[in-house]
C-alpha positions, 0 to 999 in steps of 0.5 A: 432293177435290183442287181444279182448282188443286191438280190443276194444280200436280201436273200442272205438276210431272210433268216433274221428278217433284216439286213446287217448294217455292213450289207445294208451299206453295201446295198446302198453303195451299189445302188448309187447312194453315198455311204461312208468309207467302211470295213466289216472287220472280223478280228482286232487286226482287221479293225486296226488295219481298216481304221488306219486306211480310213483315217482316225477318228472313226466310229465302231459299231457291233455287227450281230444278227441278234442286235438290231438296235445297237445303241440299246446295248451300247454297241456304237462308239463314235470318235475313236481316236487311236488303235488302243481305243479301237481295240478296247471297243472291239473287245467290249463288243465281242462279248455281246450276243451273236457277235460277228465283227465290228463295222469300222467307218469314217466319222461324218459331220453335218446336219442330221436328216432321216430318209425312210420308206415304208411299203404300205399294203394299200398305197405301195412304197411311201418315202419319208424325209425329215429332221433326223438324228437321235431326237427324230421322235422328239421333233417329229418333223417329217414329210411323206410322198408316194414313190417314185419321186421326182425332184419337184417332190423332194423340193415340196417335202423340204418346203413342208418341214418346220425346220427347213431353215436349218437346211437353207442356212440359219444365222451362223449355220451353213446351208446344206447341199440341197442338190446333193440331198435331192439326188440322194433322195431320188436314188433312194426312191429308185432303190425302194421301187427296185426292192418292191415288196421284198421290204417292209421298211428302210430307215436311213438315220442319220443322213449327214448333210453339209455344204459339200455332200450328203452321206448315209451314216446308218441304215436299217432294212427290215424285210417283208414277212 
């Protein structure tokens, strides 16, 4: 069941039709999904304080209801190592349309996956899991199942991926924490069921998975019309 705070996030996003990333991460976090340490900074001073608390290096992303695809406007800067670079990024982002601040978040590492959902008018919510990152459209290596999911469904989806050896350990690469990944996908399935027909789609890309943990680095939630 969606909490009152979760409903409030969805309702506040209705004017633009999608949820701003800081609020999307907040919704995921309150639903039990692992998210990075982050702060929605609305001034350069707040950004500097956030980065100091999180610890450098950090990633900075523009927050604007007019910018859904941040990379298209160079609205993402990873690997910021100090306050000077962060101030420069803040100043540059502030010139973008509809600027409402900067998301400052911890840098993550690991294997990049995509976890997504689409509310199909005929079948209801459908969950996607696959090899993610910026090359997700190149690899097109995903598996889908109808929600709600069970642990066996997640295992079946992983087994269907052509790149599954990347997750279980390939040559020198360490295996990801499949238990944490399964838990993340199941909690995502629960959230999708709770959101119901309030959403059109959700994309979590990338989800960084390592031997220790899986964390959602980026989230896009499109609302139903």
